N, C-alpha and C positions, 0 to 999 in steps of 0.2 A: 504494500500500500504506500501511497505517496504521503509524506508528512506535510502538514499545513505549513505555509510560509512562515518564517520567523517574523514576529512582530512584538515589539516591546515599547512601553512608555515608562519613563521614569521622570521624576520631578524633584526639584530642589527649591525650597521656599526660604528666602531670607528677608524677613520683614515684608515690605510691599513689592519685592522683586521675586519673580517666579521664573525658573528655567525648566522647560520641558524638553526632554531628549527623546527622540523617536528613532528606533532602530528597526531594520528589516524592510518589509514591504508594506506600503500604505496604498490601499486600493478600496474599491467599493465594499469589500468584505470587512476591512479593518478600520476604515475612516469613522464609522459610527462610534467605536470605542474611544477614538481620539476626541471626537466631538463631545461625548459625555464627560470625559475627564477634563477637557478644557472648560466646559460649563461649570463643573464643580470648582475648579481652581479660580475661575473668573468671578465666581460668587463672592469670593473674599476681597474683591476689588483691588487687584494689584495696580501699582503705578507703572510697572515695567514687566513685560512678558517677553522672554526669549524662547524661541522654538528652534532647537538645535536639530537640524536634519542631516548633520554630517555623516551619520552612519546609516542613513536611509538608502537602501539599495534599489528601490523601485517605487515610483509613484505614478498614479494615473490621474485622469481629469477630475475624479471625485476629490482627491487630495488637493488639487489646484483650487477647486471650488471652496474647499474648507479654508485654505489659506487666504483667499480673497475675502470670504465672509469674516474671517478673523481680523483682517486689515480694516475692513469697513467698521467692525465693532470697536476696534481701538480708536479709530477717528471719531466715531459717534460718542463713545463714552470717555474720550479724552485721556487715554493711557497710551503708553509707548509699546509698540511691537517691534521686535527685531528678529529676523529670520537668519539662521546660520545655514548656508548652502550645503547640499550634499557633496560628498567627494566622489560620488558614483555617477557616471554618465547616464546610466539607465534611469536614474532618478531625476536628472536635471533636464532631460530632453523636452518634456512637456512644458517646462518653464521657459526654456529658450525658444521653442517654436511658437509660443503664444505671446512672448514679450514680457511675461510675468517676472522673469529674472531681473528686469530693470524697473518694472512698475511697482513691485512689492518691496518692502523695506529689508532687503537682504544686506547683511554685513559683507564687507569685502573679504576675500579669502584670507588676507593678512590679519584682519580683525578676528576671524573665526578661530584662529589658533589660540587666542587669549580667552575665548569663551569657555 
C-alpha cells in the first residue's frame, strides 16, 4: 500500500508573534488542517505571523488560495504576515506561474535563513 504524503504543522508562539512551519505536501487533502490550525492561532490575535514553507515539498492551487486569503486577512485585521519561501521547486512552481511569489509578502531567500 502507498503511504499518505508526509504533512506536518508545527508552531512557535512568542508573545504576539507566531511562527508556523509547514513540512511535506500541502494540497486539497491537507490544506483544511492548515486552515483550522491557522484559525485557532489567529484567534489569539497575533501582531506578526510567519509561515515558514521552506520544507514544503509540494503545493497546489488550494494552498495558493489559502495563502492569498491569509494575506487578505492580515491586511483587513491589521497584523503582519511574512511568508518564508520553499526550497523545493515543486512547491514554488504554482507561485511563480501565477505571480504570487512577488504579490505575496515573501521574505527574500537571504532573510529566510534567519527565520
